[in-house]
C-alpha positions in Angstrom: 192.9 99.0 -13.0 195.1 96.0 -12.7 198.8 96.2 -13.4 198.5 94.0 -16.5 195.7 96.1 -17.9 197.7 99.3 -17.2 200.7 97.9 -19.1 198.5 96.9 -22.0 196.9 100.3 -22.1 200.3 102.0 -22.0 201.6 99.9 -24.8 198.5 100.6 -26.8 198.8 104.3 -26.3 202.4 104.3 -27.3 201.9 102.2 -30.4 198.8 104.1 -31.4 200.4 107.5 -30.9 203.6 106.6 -32.7 202.0 104.7 -35.6 199.7 107.6 -36.5 202.4 110.3 -36.3 205.1 108.6 -38.4 205.5 106.0 -41.1 208.7 104.0 -41.0 210.2 101.0 -42.7 211.5 99.5 -39.5 211.2 100.1 -35.8 212.5 98.7 -32.5 210.5 98.7 -29.3 212.1 97.8 -25.9 210.5 97.6 -22.4 212.7 98.5 -19.4 212.4 98.0 -15.7 214.6 100.2 -13.5 216.1 99.7 -10.0 213.8 102.3 -8.5 210.7 100.6 -9.9 210.2 102.8 -13.0 209.0 100.9 -16.1 209.0 102.4 -19.6 208.8 101.5 -23.2 211.1 103.1 -25.8 210.6 103.0 -29.6 213.3 103.7 -32.2 212.7 104.2 -35.9 215.2 103.8 -38.7 216.1 107.2 -40.2 214.9 109.1 -37.1 217.4 110.2 -34.4 214.7 110.6 -31.7 213.6 108.1 -29.0 209.9 107.8 -28.3 209.1 106.9 -24.7 206.0 105.9 -22.8 206.9 106.7 -19.1 204.7 107.4 -16.1 201.7 107.0 -18.4 202.8 109.8 -20.7 204.3 109.8 -24.2 207.6 111.7 -24.4 209.7 112.3 -27.5 213.4 112.6 -26.7 215.9 114.3 -29.0 219.4 112.7 -29.5 222.1 114.5 -27.7 225.9 114.5 -27.8 227.3 111.5 -25.9 230.9 110.5 -25.3 230.1 106.8 -25.5 226.8 105.2 -26.6 223.7 107.3 -27.0 221.9 109.9 -24.9 218.4 111.3 -25.5 216.6 114.0 -23.6 213.5 116.1 -23.5 210.6 117.1 -21.3 212.6 116.5 -18.1 213.6 113.0 -19.1 217.2 111.8 -20.0 217.8 108.3 -21.3 221.4 107.0 -21.7 222.3 103.8 -23.4 225.9 102.8 -23.2 227.8 101.0 -25.9 227.8 97.8 -23.9 224.0 98.2 -23.3 224.0 99.6 -19.8 220.9 101.9 -19.6 220.0 104.6 -17.2 217.0 107.0 -17.0 216.5 110.2 -15.0 213.0 111.8 -14.8 210.7 113.9 -12.7 213.5 115.2 -10.4 214.4 111.6 -9.5 217.9 110.4 -9.3 219.5 108.6 -12.2 218.6 104.9 -12.0 219.9 101.8 -13.8 217.5 100.0 -16.1 217.4 96.6 -17.8 215.4 95.3 -20.7 212.6 92.9 -19.7 
């Protein structure tokens, strides 16, 4: 499967899984690329404190955790941190924390 087809499939799976599990008035989706080559999509819904990720071809729901500054979400071995200034990092699958940017 080509890279473009894989990305389209991942987005479709994320949108399909999230759309059928929750109805919301507004949502935000962002796609990130990280320094270690990881790519993921994250979705946020108004009124829901969780983050919904599609990472490594799998959907993962992350609960919001206490953070000194910004926002931190974790679950299923994945930790997503978004600083107040927008600096974003992800840690997953026993990999080191890596910096990520919106693409």
